[in-house]
C-alpha positions as CSV (number, residue, x, y, z in Angstrom):
1,M,-7.5,-6.0,-14.7
2,T,-7.0,-6.3,-11.0
3,T,-6.3,-9.4,-8.9
4,P,-8.5,-10.4,-5.9
5,I,-5.9,-9.0,-3.5
6,Q,-5.8,-5.7,-5.4
7,D,-9.6,-5.6,-5.4
8,T,-9.5,-6.0,-1.6
9,I,-6.9,-3.3,-1.2
10,L,-9.0,-0.9,-3.3
11,S,-12.3,-1.7,-1.7
12,Q,-10.8,-1.2,1.8
13,L,-9.3,2.1,0.7
14,A,-12.6,3.2,-0.7
15,A,-14.3,2.5,2.6
16,V,-12.1,4.8,4.7
17,A,-12.3,8.6,4.8
18,A,-10.4,10.6,2.2
19,G,-6.7,10.9,3.1
20,K,-6.8,8.0,5.6
21,S,-4.6,4.9,5.2
22,I,-5.0,1.2,5.8
23,D,-2.8,-1.4,7.4
24,P,-1.8,-4.2,4.9
25,M,-2.5,-6.6,7.8
26,S,-6.2,-5.8,7.5
27,V,-6.1,-6.7,3.8
28,A,-4.4,-10.0,4.6
29,K,-7.0,-10.8,7.4
30,A,-9.9,-10.0,5.0
31,I,-8.5,-12.5,2.5
32,E,-7.3,-15.3,4.8
33,P,-8.6,-14.7,8.4
34,E,-7.0,-17.7,10.0
35,R,-3.7,-17.7,8.1
36,W,-3.3,-14.0,7.3
37,Q,0.5,-14.0,7.8
38,R,0.9,-16.2,4.8
39,V,-0.8,-13.6,2.6
40,L,1.2,-10.5,3.7
41,G,3.9,-11.0,1.1
42,H,1.3,-11.2,-1.6
43,V,-0.4,-8.1,-0.3
44,R,2.9,-6.2,-0.5
45,T,3.5,-7.4,-4.1
46,N,0.0,-6.3,-5.2
47,A,0.3,-3.0,-3.4
48,V,3.6,-2.3,-5.2
49,E,1.9,-3.0,-8.5
50,L,-1.0,-0.7,-7.7
51,A,1.5,2.0,-6.7
52,R,3.4,1.6,-10.0
53,E,0.1,2.0,-11.8
54,G,-0.6,5.3,-9.8
55,K,-3.7,4.0,-8.1
56,I,-2.4,4.0,-4.5
57,V,0.5,5.4,-2.5
58,I,2.7,3.4,-0.1
59,L,3.5,5.3,3.1
60,R,6.3,5.0,5.7
61,H,6.1,7.4,8.6
62,N,3.0,8.9,6.9
63,K,5.1,10.0,3.9
64,P,4.9,8.6,0.3
65,V,7.8,6.3,-0.5
66,N,9.2,4.8,-3.7
67,P,7.4,1.5,-4.1
68,E,10.5,0.0,-5.6
69,K,12.8,0.8,-2.6
70,F,10.9,0.8,0.7
71,R,11.5,-1.6,3.5
72,G,9.8,-2.2,6.8
73,V,6.4,-1.3,8.2
74,Y,4.2,0.5,5.7
75,R,0.6,1.6,5.1
76,L,-1.5,2.1,2.0
77,R,-3.5,5.2,0.9
78,L,-5.3,6.3,-2.3
79,R,-3.3,8.8,-4.3
80,Q,-4.1,12.4,-3.4
81,E,-3.4,15.8,-5.0
82,G,0.1,16.8,-4.0
83,D,1.5,13.3,-3.9
84,P,4.7,12.7,-5.8
85,T,4.1,12.0,-9.5
86,S,7.2,10.0,-9.9
87,F,9.2,7.5,-7.9
88,E,12.1,9.8,-7.9
89,E,10.1,12.4,-6.0
90,A,9.0,9.9,-3.4
91,A,11.2,9.4,-0.4
92,D,13.7,6.5,-0.7
93,E,12.9,5.3,2.8
94,G,15.2,2.6,4.0
95,G,14.4,0.5,7.0
96,E,15.5,3.0,9.7
97,E,13.3,3.2,12.7
């Protein structure tokens, strides 16, 4: 069972071309247009859960990252063939810019 935030993430990802990613800010704005900043933390938490379930991939610098260890700016994409199958295979991206 998914949450309303997870449903919004998945529906936005379904609406973009295969292989394209979305900005978590667009998810937050879809949920709470006037106070979207307050929702960003919840979007992140729900995105991490979807990544753990293998439904999506969290990207930093356009590369899949470990959803348990990433920091900083990120994007979301549906899982594709060739994506890491375990968290250990995903980059352990810190917050370096």
